[in-house]
N, C-alpha and C positions, 0 to 999 in steps of 0.2 A: 644588531642594527646600530649603525653609527648615529650619534647625537649630532644634529645639525645646528650650528650657531652662526649668526652673521658676525664677521670679525671686524672690529674697529681697533686699529693699532694705536690710535692717539697721535699726538703731535711729535713724538720723539723716536718711536721705535723704528721708523724707516729713515731716520736722519742721525741724530746724535747718539742714539742707543740702538744701533743696528744689531747688536748682539742679542737683544731681546727678540728681534724678528727672526734671527737665525734659529732660535730655540723653540719658538711657539709651535711651529708646524710639526717637528718630530715629537715633541711632548704630546700634542693632541692626537697624533697618529697612534702613539703607544696606548692611549686611553680610549681609542675609537671615537674621537670627537672630530667631526668634519667641519672645517672652517669655511664659510662661504664669503667670498669677497664682496665688498660694497664699492665697486670701482669708481663711482661718482661721489663718494663720501668726501666731505671737506673737514677742515680744522673745526674743532669745537669752540675755539676762541681762547682756550687755556686760562680762563678767568682773567685774561688781560683785556680782551675786547669788552668784557663786561664792565670794566672800570669806566669806560666812556659811553658804552651803548648796551645795556642789559638786553634790550629788545633784539639787537642784532645777534648777540650770542645765543639767546634762546631760539632764534630763527634758524641759525646754523645747526644747532643740536636737534631741533624738531625735524629738520630736513633729513639728517642722518638717521634718526629713528624711523621716519617715514620710509626711507629706503629699505631698512630692515623689515618694516611692517609689510612692505609690498611683496616680500618674499615669505611672509608668514613666520618670521624668525625673531628671536630675542637677540640682543647684541652681547658678544663676549669681548672684553677688553682686558689688557694686561696692565693698564694704567689707573691707579687710584684717583688721580686728578680727573681724568676723562670720565671715569665712572661716577664720581661725585658730581661733576658738571651735568651729566645726563640725568642723574637722579634729581638734581635741582630743577631742571626744566620740567621733568615729569611731575614733580611736586607742584610747581607753579601752575601747570596745566590743570592738575586735579583740583587745586584750590580756587582758581579763578578762570572759569569757563569763558568769560568775556575776553580776558587777556589771551587765552588759548586760541579763541576764534580769530582775534586780531593777528596774532603771530602766524597762524595757519593760513590766513588770507595772503600774507606776504610770501610764505613758502609756496602756496598754490600758484600765485601769479608769476613767480620766478622759475618754479620747477615742475609745476603741474601735479604735485602730490601734496598730501596732508597727513599729519600725524593724529591718529584717532585715540591713542592711548593703549593700544594692544601690545606693542613690542616694549620690552623692558630691558634695562641694562644689567649685566652680570659681570662682576669682576672675577678674574681667574681664580683668586683665592677662595672666594665664597662658592664658586662653581665646583671646585675640586672637593671642598669639604662637604657641601650640602647635596650636590647632585651625583658626583662620581663616587664619593665616599672614601674615607681614609683606608679602609681595608683593601680596596682595589688599588689605591695608590701604593700602599705598603707591598702588595703582591708584585707591583711592577718594578720595584727597586732592584737594580743590578749592582750598583756601586753605592753603598751606604755612605752618607756624608762623613760621619766620624769627625765632626768639627764642632766647636762651640759657636753657635750661630745666634747673633742678635737680630730680631725681627724688627723692621721699621715699617709701620703702617702709614705714617703721615697723618694729617689732619682732615684732608678733603673727604674721605669716605667714612670717617669715624663719627657718624651721626645716625640717629634712628632713621630707618628707611633706606640708607645707603650701605650699611655694613651687614646686610643679610640678617641672620639670626645671631650674629656675634654681639658681644657687649660693646656699645659705642665708647665707653669709658675705659674699660679693662678688657680689651680683646684678647682672645687666646687662639684664634683660628690658625694663625701662622705658626705659633709655637706647637700646636697639635700637628700641623703638617710637617714641620721640621723634624719632630720626633718620628713620624711615619717614614721620613726619608732617611732615618738612621743618624740624625744629628742631635745635638744637645742644645735646647733653647736656653738663651741667657736672659735673665730677668734684669731689666734696667728701666729707669724712670721715664726717659724721654722718647719712648717708642712711638708715641702719637703726636709729638710736637711738630709743628710746621718747620720747614727749612726755608720758607719764604720764596719758593721757586718763582712765582709770577712777578716778584719784585726785584729779581736779580739785577736787572739793568738800571733800575731807578734808585734803589737804596742799597747799594752793594755791601757796605760795611756791616749794617745790621744783619743782612742775610748771611754773610760769611760767619758772623758770630753765632747765629742760630744753627747753621750747618755744623760748625765746630762743636757746639754744645752736644749735639746728638752723637757725633762720632766719638768725642771724648768720653761721654757717659758710657757708651757701648764698650769701648776699649777698656776703661777702668773697671768695668763689671766683669771682665774676663772673656770677651768675645774674640774669637779668631777671625771671624768675618762678619759683615753686616749684609743682610738681605732686605731689599726694598720692594714694596708692592706697587711702587709708582715709578714710571719711566722718567717723568720730569724731575721728581725729587732725586731719583737715582743719578741723574746728571749732576745735580748740585753736590751730592754726597761723594761722588767719584771724581768727576772732572775738576771740581773746585776744591778738592780735599786739601791740597797743599796750601793754597791761598787762604782757606779758612783757618787752618792751623796758625799761619803767620799773623793773620789779623787778630785772632783771639788769644794767641800765645798759649795754645793748648796742643796736646799730642793727639793728632787726628789721623795718624797713619794707620789705615785699616782697609783690607781688601773689601770692596763693595760690589755686590752682584744684584741682579734683578731676580725676583721670584721665579720667573720662567726659566732662567738659566740654571738655577740650582735644582729645579725639578728635572729638567732635561738631563743634567749631569748625573743625577741619581738613577735615572732610567737607563743610563748606559750610552747616551749620546755625547759626542765630543769628549771622549776620555782623555785626549791630550790636553784640552783646555782645563779639564778637571784636575789633572795631575799638576799643571802649572799653578792652579789656584791653591792646591794643598802646599806646594812648595813656597808660594808667596806668603800664605798664611803662617807657615812655619818661620819664615824669615822676619816678617814685619807685623804679623797680627798679634792679638792677645797680650 
């Protein structure tokens, strides 16, 4: 029987990172995961709205969680930032019931629903390791990666309560998954460092230096490619890669993929794109 999960794509998967959206459906079909759409879901604020109105961001998130709760489902997301944001709201609600009631009152008056705390957020990485299991993932591999892969977690979901049963400070889930997919995980220091995605438009130069530091560290550590668990950070690491290198004067040339892509490729989906990736990694990676 298929596992049903409410699907929340986050802020980028259906826009700047549409390649993630291409891959999540066939990936989940392979593993017998049924994604249920939340057609009235909104942006979660991306930690940008929170800078001026924390209450508004929590209300947006609580509404999305309530939509999933109305279907009796937990939420699955491919974005570490979105997952971290949802966990933040859940924690706030659990710690301060008065605040939770206040935000729920706003959500109820605007949308006619409330979040009672039943539905939880799950990131794709944690769900694959903890619920599906690495043995089942390994059995589904058709095209082993056979690449040196640097895992990028980012900072948003690397805290207790948001990283599943993984270690908040020294996570290994993605490395375990990379191994199950037939790749070789690369150890490097900055896999949990922020690339400053929410501040891209306001403090551009420091963000570019943060982005360049991660890419440069991964490449100098021997990675052929870098795989990100976050669609927002993925955009920084990929789309702004060249600019980051120029600003920081570092070698940042590195093929960057999202976690959903690399799993889908290993499962035999989009073999042409996987072949292009291997060629690109051979030419510019590592």
